[in-house]
C-alpha positions as CSV (number, residue, x, y, z in Angstrom):
1,X,11.5,-38.0,-79.1
2,X,11.0,-37.4,-75.3
3,X,8.2,-35.2,-74.2
4,X,10.1,-32.5,-72.2
5,X,11.8,-32.0,-75.4
6,X,8.7,-31.9,-77.5
7,X,7.2,-29.6,-74.8
8,X,10.7,-27.6,-74.8
9,X,10.6,-27.1,-78.6
10,X,6.6,-25.9,-77.9
11,X,8.3,-23.7,-75.6
12,X,10.5,-21.9,-77.9
13,X,7.5,-21.7,-80.4
14,X,6.9,-18.4,-80.3
15,X,3.8,-16.7,-81.5
16,X,4.3,-13.7,-83.6
17,X,1.7,-10.9,-82.5
18,X,2.9,-8.0,-85.0
19,X,6.0,-8.3,-87.6
20,X,8.5,-8.0,-85.6
21,X,6.8,-8.7,-82.2
22,X,6.6,-11.9,-80.6
23,X,5.5,-13.4,-77.5
24,X,6.3,-16.3,-75.5
25,X,5.5,-18.4,-72.5
26,X,7.4,-19.8,-69.6
27,X,7.4,-22.4,-67.2
28,X,9.1,-23.2,-63.7
29,X,12.4,-23.2,-63.2
30,X,14.6,-25.1,-59.9
31,X,14.1,-21.2,-58.4
32,X,11.3,-19.3,-59.0
33,X,12.3,-17.6,-61.5
34,X,12.4,-17.8,-65.5
35,X,15.4,-19.6,-66.6
36,X,17.9,-17.5,-68.2
37,X,18.8,-20.0,-71.0
38,X,15.0,-19.8,-71.6
39,X,15.3,-16.5,-72.0
40,X,17.7,-16.5,-74.3
41,X,17.0,-19.3,-76.6
42,X,13.2,-17.2,-76.9
43,X,15.3,-13.8,-77.9
44,X,17.1,-15.6,-80.6
45,X,14.5,-17.4,-82.3
46,X,12.4,-13.9,-82.2
47,X,15.6,-12.5,-83.8
48,X,16.8,-15.3,-86.5
49,X,12.8,-15.3,-87.7
50,X,13.3,-11.4,-88.5
51,X,16.3,-12.8,-90.4
52,X,17.0,-14.5,-93.8
53,X,17.1,-18.1,-93.5
54,X,20.7,-18.6,-95.2
55,X,22.1,-16.1,-92.6
56,X,22.6,-18.1,-89.9
57,X,23.9,-17.0,-86.5
58,X,27.1,-16.9,-85.1
59,X,27.6,-14.8,-82.5
60,X,25.4,-12.7,-79.1
61,X,25.5,-10.7,-76.4
62,X,23.4,-10.7,-73.5
63,X,22.4,-9.1,-70.5
64,X,19.6,-10.1,-67.6
65,X,18.0,-6.9,-66.1
66,X,15.3,-8.3,-64.1
67,X,13.9,-11.2,-62.8
68,X,11.5,-13.2,-65.0
69,X,7.9,-14.2,-63.9
70,X,7.1,-17.4,-64.8
71,X,3.4,-17.3,-64.0
72,X,3.3,-14.2,-67.2
73,X,3.6,-14.5,-70.9
74,X,7.1,-12.6,-72.3
75,X,6.7,-10.3,-75.4
76,X,9.7,-9.9,-77.6
77,X,10.1,-6.9,-79.7
78,X,12.9,-7.4,-82.4
79,X,14.6,-3.8,-84.2
80,X,16.3,-4.8,-87.3
81,X,19.5,-2.9,-86.5
82,X,21.3,-3.7,-89.7
83,X,21.0,-5.9,-93.1
84,X,24.1,-5.9,-94.4
85,X,25.6,-7.2,-97.8
86,X,26.8,-10.3,-95.2
87,X,26.0,-9.6,-92.2
88,X,22.5,-8.7,-90.6
89,X,22.0,-7.3,-86.6
90,X,19.4,-7.8,-84.4
91,X,18.4,-6.2,-81.1
92,X,15.9,-7.9,-78.6
93,X,14.3,-7.0,-75.6
94,X,12.2,-9.2,-73.4
95,X,9.3,-7.8,-71.2
96,X,7.3,-8.4,-68.5
97,X,4.7,-6.4,-67.0
98,X,5.9,-3.5,-69.0
99,X,9.4,-3.2,-67.4
100,X,12.3,-4.8,-69.7
101,X,13.8,-8.6,-68.0
102,X,16.0,-9.2,-71.1
103,X,17.9,-7.4,-73.7
104,X,19.8,-9.6,-76.3
105,X,22.1,-8.3,-79.6
106,X,22.8,-10.9,-82.0
107,X,24.8,-11.3,-85.4
108,X,23.7,-13.3,-88.4
109,X,26.4,-14.1,-91.4
110,X,25.8,-15.4,-95.0
111,X,28.3,-18.5,-95.6
112,X,31.2,-18.0,-96.3
113,X,35.2,-19.2,-96.9
114,X,37.9,-18.1,-95.0
115,X,41.0,-19.0,-92.9
116,X,40.8,-21.9,-90.5
117,X,42.7,-22.8,-87.4
118,X,41.0,-24.1,-84.4
119,X,41.9,-24.5,-80.5
120,X,42.5,-28.2,-79.6
121,X,39.4,-30.7,-78.2
122,X,40.8,-31.3,-74.6
123,X,40.4,-35.5,-73.4
124,X,37.3,-37.0,-72.1
125,X,35.6,-39.7,-71.6
126,X,32.9,-41.2,-74.0
127,X,29.7,-39.9,-73.1
128,X,27.8,-43.5,-73.4
129,X,30.6,-44.4,-70.4
130,X,29.1,-41.8,-68.1
131,X,25.5,-41.8,-65.4
132,X,22.5,-40.3,-67.1
133,X,21.4,-37.3,-64.9
134,X,18.8,-39.9,-63.7
135,X,21.4,-42.8,-62.3
136,X,23.3,-39.8,-60.7
137,X,20.9,-37.4,-59.4
138,X,20.0,-40.3,-56.4
139,X,23.6,-40.9,-55.3
140,X,23.8,-36.8,-54.4
141,X,20.7,-37.3,-52.2
142,X,21.2,-36.3,-49.4
143,X,23.2,-33.0,-50.6
144,X,20.1,-31.6,-50.8
145,X,18.2,-30.1,-47.9
146,X,15.2,-29.9,-49.1
147,X,13.1,-32.6,-50.0
148,X,12.6,-33.1,-53.9
149,X,15.3,-31.6,-55.5
150,X,16.4,-34.9,-56.9
151,X,13.7,-35.2,-58.4
152,X,12.8,-31.4,-59.9
153,X,16.4,-31.8,-60.9
154,X,15.9,-34.7,-63.1
155,X,12.4,-32.9,-64.6
156,X,14.4,-29.6,-64.9
157,X,16.8,-31.2,-67.6
158,X,14.4,-34.5,-69.1
159,X,14.7,-32.6,-72.3
160,X,18.2,-32.5,-72.5
161,X,20.7,-35.6,-71.8
162,X,23.5,-33.7,-69.3
163,X,26.4,-36.3,-67.9
164,X,29.0,-34.9,-65.9
165,X,32.1,-35.9,-66.7
166,X,33.1,-35.6,-62.9
167,X,31.4,-35.3,-59.9
168,X,29.0,-32.1,-60.0
169,X,29.5,-29.1,-57.0
170,X,27.1,-30.7,-54.8
171,X,28.7,-34.5,-55.0
172,X,32.0,-32.0,-53.0
173,X,31.0,-29.3,-50.5
174,X,33.2,-28.1,-48.6
175,X,36.6,-29.8,-50.7
176,X,37.6,-27.0,-53.5
177,X,38.7,-28.1,-56.5
178,X,39.9,-27.1,-60.1
179,X,37.9,-24.8,-61.3
180,X,37.0,-26.4,-64.5
181,X,34.1,-28.7,-64.8
182,X,33.4,-31.3,-68.5
183,X,29.6,-31.8,-69.5
184,X,28.4,-34.0,-72.6
185,X,25.0,-32.6,-73.6
186,X,22.3,-33.8,-76.4
187,X,19.0,-33.7,-76.7
188,X,16.4,-36.4,-75.6
189,X,15.4,-37.0,-79.2
190,X,16.3,-36.0,-82.8
191,X,15.6,-32.4,-84.1
192,X,14.9,-31.2,-87.5
193,X,17.1,-30.1,-89.4
194,X,16.6,-26.4,-88.8
195,X,20.4,-24.7,-87.9
196,X,18.5,-22.2,-86.1
197,X,17.0,-24.5,-83.9
198,X,19.9,-25.9,-83.4
199,X,21.7,-23.1,-81.8
200,X,18.9,-21.9,-79.7
201,X,18.9,-25.5,-78.1
202,X,22.7,-24.7,-77.7
203,X,22.3,-20.9,-76.1
204,X,19.5,-23.1,-73.7
205,X,21.5,-26.0,-72.5
206,X,24.4,-23.5,-71.7
207,X,23.0,-21.6,-68.7
208,X,22.6,-25.1,-67.2
209,X,26.4,-25.9,-65.9
210,X,28.6,-22.5,-66.5
211,X,28.9,-21.4,-63.3
212,X,29.8,-24.7,-61.6
213,X,33.5,-24.4,-62.5
214,X,33.2,-21.4,-60.1
215,X,31.3,-22.9,-56.9
216,X,34.2,-25.7,-57.4
217,X,36.9,-23.2,-56.8
218,X,35.4,-22.7,-53.7
219,X,33.4,-26.1,-52.5
220,X,30.3,-24.7,-52.7
221,X,27.4,-27.1,-53.6
222,X,25.2,-24.5,-55.7
223,X,21.6,-23.0,-55.6
224,X,20.2,-26.5,-55.2
225,X,22.4,-26.9,-52.0
226,X,21.9,-23.1,-51.0
227,X,25.3,-22.4,-49.8
228,X,25.3,-19.9,-52.5
229,X,22.9,-17.5,-54.2
230,X,23.1,-15.9,-57.5
231,X,22.0,-15.3,-60.7
232,X,23.1,-14.9,-64.3
233,X,24.5,-11.5,-65.0
234,X,25.3,-11.5,-68.8
235,X,26.2,-14.2,-71.6
236,X,28.4,-14.0,-74.7
237,X,28.6,-17.0,-77.4
238,X,30.2,-16.9,-80.5
239,X,29.0,-20.1,-83.1
240,X,32.1,-21.1,-85.6
241,X,31.3,-24.3,-87.0
242,X,27.9,-25.6,-88.2
243,X,26.8,-28.5,-85.1
244,X,23.7,-30.5,-84.5
245,X,22.0,-30.3,-80.8
246,X,20.7,-33.9,-80.6
247,X,24.1,-35.2,-81.1
248,X,26.5,-35.1,-78.4
249,X,29.1,-32.2,-77.4
250,X,31.3,-31.8,-75.0
251,X,30.9,-28.1,-73.1
252,X,34.4,-27.9,-71.3
253,X,34.2,-25.2,-68.5
254,X,36.3,-23.3,-66.5
255,X,36.1,-20.2,-64.1
256,X,38.9,-17.6,-63.9
257,X,38.1,-15.3,-62.0
258,X,36.0,-14.3,-59.6
259,X,35.5,-11.1,-57.3
260,X,33.3,-8.7,-55.7
261,X,30.4,-11.3,-55.6
262,X,30.8,-12.2,-59.3
263,X,31.9,-15.2,-60.6
264,X,33.1,-15.5,-64.6
265,X,32.9,-18.7,-66.6
266,X,33.8,-18.9,-70.4
267,X,33.9,-22.3,-71.8
268,X,33.9,-24.4,-75.1
269,X,31.5,-26.6,-76.8
270,X,33.3,-29.2,-79.1
271,X,31.1,-32.2,-81.5
272,X,32.3,-35.4,-80.9
273,X,34.9,-35.7,-83.7
274,X,36.7,-32.5,-82.2
275,X,35.1,-29.6,-84.1
276,X,35.5,-26.3,-81.9
277,X,31.4,-25.5,-82.2
278,X,30.8,-22.8,-79.5
279,X,32.8,-20.6,-77.0
280,X,30.4,-19.2,-74.1
281,X,31.7,-16.7,-71.8
282,X,29.2,-15.5,-68.6
283,X,29.0,-13.6,-65.6
284,X,26.7,-14.3,-63.0
285,X,26.2,-13.2,-59.5
286,X,27.5,-15.5,-56.9
287,X,27.5,-14.5,-53.1
288,X,27.7,-16.5,-49.5
289,X,24.4,-16.2,-47.7
290,X,24.8,-14.5,-45.2
């Protein structure tokens, strides 16, 4: 297992300080705030630890309220909203410096049989045929005005093997493209057979690239390039079928709209054998610097 993945798993292993209160640590991100995927994943860990093991997460809805301070711990308080015969609902508030920075509602369900259909998996190349981040990112070093960005990007994604199907936003700055993006991803090492852990790792990764398609539509390179500023506003996920985050997953993303300083990304995540595992929708602030 890659050391970066071990570090990420330690980050998700929250400390229980009361029955329904947990504490998590943070680490530096590319920007001077806590990475949104980290907060969402930790909040889902907190919720899941108050739910019976036979109930799987099937959806989450979250709002990012304030920037998180990477130098301070985050306290997660869990409200047990409902424990029904089939469904369990939890509400989690993440608090730093006495103020809420994030709010999550998550629902869990016991397994049951039901009707089955899904949207088909779009075409995509074999992930093994694509360059790794360490191979791909140095090609675009000239796109970043600040020294060291390539190394920081590689370090930030070291826990996850994330491979772009086409050039990332910073690879085609100034040339608007169709607002669609695909990446393959899996963790850089095998994980335990804990379904909640795999769901939380997918939640963590889901915040990495979802707004790329917004940038592509306008020929913008993104936060690392410095031609936009922004942050996640809200995030929603639906977990349809079992999957493993340590096996290849295709993240097929698009942006149907951008307006009012906000951009919307929506995506489907498929297993390599074509099963629709997750649907994701996120809106973020996306502004051109003045």
